C-alpha positions as CSV (number, residue, x, y, z in Angstrom):
1,M,-31.2,3.8,9.1
2,T,-31.4,5.9,5.9
3,E,-29.3,8.6,7.5
4,T,-26.7,6.0,8.6
5,I,-26.5,4.6,5.0
6,N,-26.1,8.1,3.5
7,Y,-23.4,8.8,6.0
8,A,-21.7,5.6,5.1
9,K,-21.7,6.4,1.4
10,K,-20.2,9.9,2.1
11,Q,-17.5,8.3,4.3
12,L,-16.6,5.8,1.7
13,Q,-16.4,8.5,-1.0
14,K,-13.9,10.4,1.2
15,L,-11.9,7.2,1.7
16,Y,-11.8,6.7,-2.1
17,S,-10.5,10.3,-2.5
18,N,-7.9,9.7,0.2
19,N,-6.7,6.6,-1.6
20,F,-6.4,8.5,-4.9
21,L,-4.5,11.4,-3.3
22,A,-2.2,9.0,-1.4
23,N,-1.0,7.4,-4.6
24,I,-1.1,10.1,-7.3
25,S,2.3,11.8,-6.6
26,I,4.5,11.5,-9.6
27,A,7.6,11.9,-7.3
28,G,6.4,8.8,-5.4
29,A,5.9,6.8,-8.6
30,A,9.3,7.7,-10.0
31,W,11.3,7.7,-6.7
32,V,13.7,5.0,-7.9
33,A,14.3,6.8,-11.2
34,L,14.7,10.1,-9.4
35,L,17.3,8.6,-7.0
36,V,19.2,7.0,-9.9
37,S,19.2,10.4,-11.8
38,R,20.7,12.0,-8.7
39,G,23.6,9.6,-8.8
40,F,22.5,7.0,-6.2
41,S,23.1,3.3,-7.2
42,L,20.5,0.5,-7.3
43,V,22.2,-1.1,-4.3
44,E,21.6,2.2,-2.4
45,V,18.0,2.1,-3.7
46,G,17.7,-1.5,-2.3
47,I,19.1,-0.3,1.0
48,A,16.6,2.6,1.1
49,E,13.8,0.1,0.5
50,T,15.2,-2.1,3.3
51,I,15.1,1.0,5.7
52,F,11.5,1.5,4.7
53,H,10.6,-2.0,5.9
54,V,12.8,-1.8,9.0
55,V,10.8,1.3,10.1
56,S,7.6,-0.5,9.1
57,I,8.5,-3.5,11.3
58,I,9.1,-1.2,14.3
59,A,6.0,1.0,13.7
60,E,3.4,-1.2,12.0
61,I,1.8,-2.8,15.1
62,P,2.0,0.3,17.3
63,S,0.4,2.3,14.5
64,G,-2.4,-0.2,14.2
65,M,-2.9,-0.1,17.9
66,F,-2.9,3.7,17.7
67,A,-5.8,3.5,15.3
68,D,-7.8,1.1,17.5
69,L,-7.0,3.0,20.7
70,W,-7.0,6.7,19.7
71,G,-9.0,6.6,16.5
72,R,-8.8,5.6,12.8
73,K,-9.5,9.2,11.7
74,K,-6.5,10.5,13.8
75,S,-4.3,7.7,12.3
76,L,-5.1,8.8,8.8
77,V,-4.4,12.5,9.7
78,V,-0.9,11.4,11.1
79,S,-0.3,9.5,7.9
80,S,-1.0,12.6,5.8
81,V,1.4,14.7,7.9
82,C,4.2,12.1,7.6
83,S,3.7,12.1,3.8
84,I,4.3,15.9,3.7
85,L,7.5,15.5,5.8
86,A,8.7,12.7,3.6
87,S,8.4,14.8,0.5
88,F,10.1,17.7,2.2
89,A,13.1,15.6,3.3
90,M,13.5,14.1,-0.1
91,G,13.2,17.5,-1.9
92,F,15.3,19.7,0.3
93,T,18.3,17.4,1.2
94,D,21.1,16.2,-1.1
95,T,22.6,13.4,1.0
96,F,21.8,9.7,1.4
97,T,21.0,10.5,5.0
98,G,18.3,12.8,3.8
99,V,17.0,10.0,1.6
100,I,16.9,7.7,4.6
101,I,15.0,10.3,6.7
102,S,12.5,10.7,3.8
103,I,12.1,6.9,3.5
104,A,11.5,6.7,7.2
105,F,8.6,9.2,7.1
106,S,7.2,7.4,4.0
107,A,7.2,4.2,6.0
108,L,5.4,5.9,8.9
109,S,2.8,7.4,6.5
110,Y,2.3,3.9,5.1
111,N,2.0,2.4,8.6
112,F,-0.5,4.8,9.9
113,G,-2.6,4.4,6.8
114,S,-2.3,0.7,6.2
115,G,-5.2,-1.2,7.7
116,T,-6.7,2.0,9.1
117,D,-8.7,2.9,6.0
118,S,-9.9,-0.7,5.7
119,A,-11.0,-0.8,9.3
120,L,-12.7,2.5,9.1
121,A,-14.6,1.4,5.9
122,F,-15.5,-2.1,7.2
123,D,-16.9,-0.8,10.5
124,T,-18.7,2.1,8.8
125,L,-20.5,-0.4,6.5
126,K,-21.2,-2.7,9.5
127,E,-22.8,0.2,11.3
128,A,-25.1,0.7,8.3
129,D,-25.8,-3.0,8.2
130,R,-24.1,-3.2,4.8
131,S,-21.1,-5.4,5.5
132,D,-21.7,-7.4,2.3
133,D,-20.8,-4.3,0.4
134,Y,-17.2,-4.5,1.6
135,D,-16.2,-6.8,-1.3
136,R,-17.3,-4.1,-3.8
137,Y,-15.6,-1.4,-1.7
138,I,-12.2,-3.0,-1.6
139,S,-12.3,-3.8,-5.3
140,I,-13.1,-0.2,-6.1
141,Q,-10.3,0.9,-3.8
142,T,-7.8,-1.4,-5.5
143,I,-8.9,-0.1,-8.9
144,I,-8.4,3.5,-7.6
145,Y,-5.0,2.6,-6.3
146,R,-3.9,1.1,-9.6
147,V,-5.4,3.9,-11.6
148,S,-3.8,6.6,-9.5
149,S,-0.5,4.8,-9.4
150,S,-0.7,4.3,-13.2
151,L,-1.5,8.0,-13.8
152,A,1.4,8.9,-11.4
153,S,3.7,6.5,-13.3
154,L,2.6,8.0,-16.6
155,G,3.9,11.2,-15.2
156,A,7.2,9.6,-14.1
157,G,8.9,11.2,-17.1
158,L,7.5,14.6,-16.1
159,A,9.0,14.1,-12.6
160,L,12.4,13.6,-14.2
161,I,11.9,16.7,-16.4
162,L,10.7,18.9,-13.5
163,G,13.6,17.7,-11.3
164,N,13.5,16.2,-7.9
165,R,12.8,19.3,-5.8
166,N,9.8,20.5,-7.9
167,A,8.4,17.0,-8.1
168,Q,8.5,16.8,-4.3
169,I,6.9,20.2,-3.8
170,L,4.0,19.0,-6.0
171,G,3.8,15.9,-3.7
172,M,3.7,18.1,-0.6
173,A,0.8,20.0,-2.1
174,I,-1.2,16.8,-2.8
175,S,-0.5,15.5,0.7
176,A,-1.8,18.8,2.1
177,V,-5.1,18.4,0.3
178,R,-5.3,14.8,1.6
179,L,-4.7,16.1,5.1
180,M,-7.7,18.5,4.8
181,L,-9.9,15.7,3.6
182,C,-8.9,13.3,6.4
183,L,-9.9,16.0,9.0
184,T,-13.5,15.7,7.7
185,L,-13.8,12.0,8.3
186,R,-16.1,10.6,11.1
187,E,-14.8,8.2,13.7
188,N,-16.3,4.6,14.1
189,K,-18.7,3.9,16.9
190,V,-16.5,1.1,18.2
191,I,-13.8,3.7,18.9
192,L,-16.1,6.4,20.3
193,E,-17.7,3.9,22.7
194,K,-14.3,3.4,24.4
195,K,-14.0,7.0,25.5
196,T,-15.0,6.2,29.1
197,I,-12.4,3.4,29.3
198,S,-8.8,4.3,30.3
199,Y,-6.1,3.9,27.6
200,K,-4.3,1.3,29.9
201,E,-7.4,-0.9,30.0
202,R,-8.0,-0.4,26.3
203,L,-4.4,-1.4,25.5
204,S,-4.6,-4.5,27.8
205,A,-7.8,-5.7,26.1
206,L,-6.5,-5.0,22.7
207,V,-3.3,-7.0,23.2
208,K,-5.2,-10.0,24.7
209,E,-7.7,-10.1,21.9
210,S,-5.2,-9.7,19.1
211,W,-2.8,-12.3,20.5
212,G,-5.6,-14.7,21.2
213,F,-6.9,-14.4,17.6
214,L,-3.6,-15.0,15.9
215,K,-2.6,-17.8,18.3
216,G,-5.8,-19.7,17.7
217,N,-6.3,-19.1,14.0
218,K,-3.8,-20.8,11.7
219,K,-5.9,-20.1,8.6
220,A,-5.5,-16.4,9.1
221,S,-1.8,-16.7,9.7
222,G,-1.3,-18.7,6.5
223,L,-3.4,-16.3,4.5
224,I,-1.4,-13.3,5.8
225,F,2.0,-14.9,4.9
226,G,0.9,-16.1,1.4
227,N,-0.5,-12.7,0.5
228,S,2.7,-11.0,1.7
229,L,5.0,-13.3,-0.3
230,V,3.1,-12.7,-3.6
231,G,2.8,-8.9,-2.9
232,A,6.6,-8.6,-2.2
233,F,7.5,-10.1,-5.6
234,D,5.2,-7.8,-7.4
235,V,6.2,-4.6,-5.6
236,L,9.9,-5.2,-6.0
237,L,9.4,-6.0,-9.7
238,L,7.5,-2.7,-10.3
239,F,10.0,-0.7,-8.3
240,F,13.1,-2.0,-10.2
241,L,11.4,-2.0,-13.6
242,Q,11.8,1.8,-13.5
243,A,15.6,1.4,-13.8
244,R,15.4,-1.7,-16.1
245,F,13.2,0.1,-18.6
246,Q,15.8,2.9,-18.8
247,D,18.7,0.4,-19.2
248,A,16.7,-1.2,-22.0
249,G,16.5,2.2,-23.9
250,A,13.3,3.8,-22.7
251,G,13.4,7.6,-22.6
252,D,11.7,9.7,-20.0
253,L,8.3,10.0,-21.7
254,L,8.3,6.3,-22.8
255,L,9.2,5.3,-19.3
256,G,6.0,6.8,-18.0
257,L,3.9,5.1,-20.6
258,L,5.4,1.7,-20.0
259,L,4.9,2.0,-16.2
260,F,1.3,3.1,-16.8
261,I,0.7,-0.1,-18.8
262,T,2.3,-2.4,-16.1
263,Y,0.3,-0.8,-13.3
264,S,-2.9,-1.2,-15.3
265,G,-2.6,-5.0,-14.9
266,G,-3.7,-4.5,-11.4
267,I,-6.9,-2.9,-12.5
268,L,-7.8,-6.0,-14.5
269,G,-6.8,-8.1,-11.5
270,A,-9.2,-6.1,-9.2
271,V,-12.1,-6.5,-11.7
272,A,-11.3,-10.3,-11.9
273,A,-11.3,-10.5,-8.1
274,N,-14.7,-8.9,-7.8
275,G,-16.0,-11.6,-10.2
276,C,-14.1,-14.4,-8.5
277,S,-16.2,-17.0,-6.7
278,K,-16.0,-16.8,-2.9
279,K,-16.0,-20.6,-3.0
280,T,-12.6,-20.7,-4.7
281,R,-10.0,-22.3,-2.4
282,F,-7.4,-19.9,-1.2
283,T,-4.6,-22.4,-1.7
284,F,-5.6,-22.8,-5.4
285,L,-5.9,-19.0,-5.8
286,F,-2.5,-18.4,-4.1
287,T,-0.7,-20.9,-6.3
288,G,-2.1,-19.5,-9.5
289,C,-1.3,-15.9,-8.5
290,L,2.2,-16.8,-7.3
291,I,3.0,-18.4,-10.7
292,L,1.8,-15.3,-12.5
293,V,3.9,-12.9,-10.3
294,V,7.1,-15.1,-10.6
295,S,6.6,-15.5,-14.3
296,G,6.2,-11.7,-14.7
297,S,9.3,-11.1,-12.7
298,A,11.3,-13.5,-14.9
299,L,10.3,-11.5,-18.0
300,A,11.9,-8.4,-16.6
301,F,15.3,-9.9,-17.5
302,T,14.7,-10.2,-21.2
303,N,15.7,-6.5,-21.8
304,I,13.0,-6.4,-24.5
305,L,10.7,-3.5,-23.6
306,W,7.4,-5.0,-24.7
307,I,8.1,-8.3,-23.0
308,M,9.3,-6.6,-19.8
309,T,6.1,-4.5,-19.9
310,L,4.0,-7.6,-20.3
311,G,5.8,-9.2,-17.3
312,G,4.9,-6.2,-15.1
313,F,1.3,-6.3,-16.3
314,I,0.9,-10.0,-15.5
315,S,2.6,-9.6,-12.1
316,A,0.3,-6.7,-11.1
317,F,-2.8,-8.7,-12.2
318,G,-1.9,-11.7,-10.1
319,D,-1.0,-9.6,-7.0
320,D,-4.2,-7.6,-6.9
321,L,-6.4,-10.6,-7.6
322,L,-4.9,-12.3,-4.6
323,Q,-4.7,-9.2,-2.4
324,I,-8.4,-8.4,-2.7
325,R,-9.6,-11.9,-2.0
326,A,-7.2,-12.1,1.0
327,D,-8.4,-8.7,2.3
328,V,-12.1,-9.6,2.2
329,T,-11.5,-13.0,3.8
330,L,-9.3,-11.5,6.6
331,N,-11.7,-8.7,7.5
332,N,-14.6,-11.1,7.8
333,M,-12.5,-13.2,10.3
334,I,-11.2,-10.6,12.7
335,P,-12.9,-8.8,15.7
336,E,-13.9,-5.2,15.1
337,S,-12.3,-3.7,18.2
338,S,-8.9,-4.8,17.1
339,R,-9.4,-4.7,13.3
340,A,-6.7,-2.1,12.5
341,T,-4.2,-3.8,14.7
342,L,-4.7,-7.2,13.2
343,I,-4.7,-5.9,9.6
344,S,-1.4,-4.2,10.6
345,V,0.0,-7.7,11.3
346,N,-0.6,-8.4,7.6
347,S,1.5,-5.3,6.7
348,L,4.1,-6.3,9.3
349,C,4.5,-9.7,7.6
350,F,4.8,-8.0,4.3
351,S,7.6,-5.8,5.6
352,L,9.4,-8.9,7.1
353,V,9.4,-10.5,3.7
354,M,10.4,-7.3,2.0
355,I,13.4,-6.6,4.3
356,V,14.8,-10.0,3.3
357,L,14.1,-9.7,-0.4
358,S,14.8,-5.9,-1.1
359,P,18.6,-6.0,-0.9
360,L,18.7,-9.3,-2.8
361,A,16.4,-7.8,-5.5
362,G,18.7,-4.7,-5.7
363,M,21.7,-6.8,-6.4
364,L,19.8,-9.1,-8.8
365,F,18.3,-6.3,-10.9
366,S,21.7,-4.6,-11.0
367,L,23.1,-7.5,-13.1
């Protein structure tokens, strides 16, 4: 058992590193500002974001099924390769078609990674009889996500100074390191034990189990939708604040600092989530976090830099607080053999909400 626990610790450390590398790219943090600097409008940015979620809707469930059928490790490897291709397309094409191709690969990278790392971590801890440590794991992962995103946003001004192509080349290098890391991960036993079963039988069992769970569990469905709605408001706000900050007079270097502060709100939210009582009703938590995110979004329209920054900070806080509690609750509800697939349903719901809100947000933030 000691060996299993040590293996689990090493596995989680690699997943922490994967999360950091997946979100540290300054080109990814400044993608809206980089597109605007290249002459694309905020409406086109909104369309690009919509394309991201169209691809996500198509690929989210199949990518989750890929992880449960062929392996979580393989899915993370594919995610890394797609990230490299996304940076290449964005850096070495000059047309909006190139932007769309890049966004599509970014969506696929997100699809093959979303839910997969959580499933890999949860079942790794379960194998070591340490399932209760998942709360701590997901809190740390969220903090790492916000710290890496904050550091990347702090370098957003540097991305604009370097120029799009150089920033994308740097992103490709980071993704290559991430690819090498993912190749060293170990697969879960729940996947390895299926090796003697045909893929057709695995697929049939997976579909039946996943559909049966969603059909008979209204609590899980409500949790997924509520988390997606709050997350959509926050993500869109942080995306379009890049342009709003510039319109309000922030220069390249100040832009990075302001984005760093806004993303830091999520770090505080992750810490608060770890200390939040498990007995807190989800409906109460959802209402409070939704109010925080909507209020933060409203502050973005003041055109006063410090108030806009405060709005982004508050929104990130509410989003991450809710996201962590929802993630822990959902993972404890779903069966292990279809974990990545069912977590992908969560991401699919998020994309469905985003595909409706993204173009509307593009027009709204253009006012």
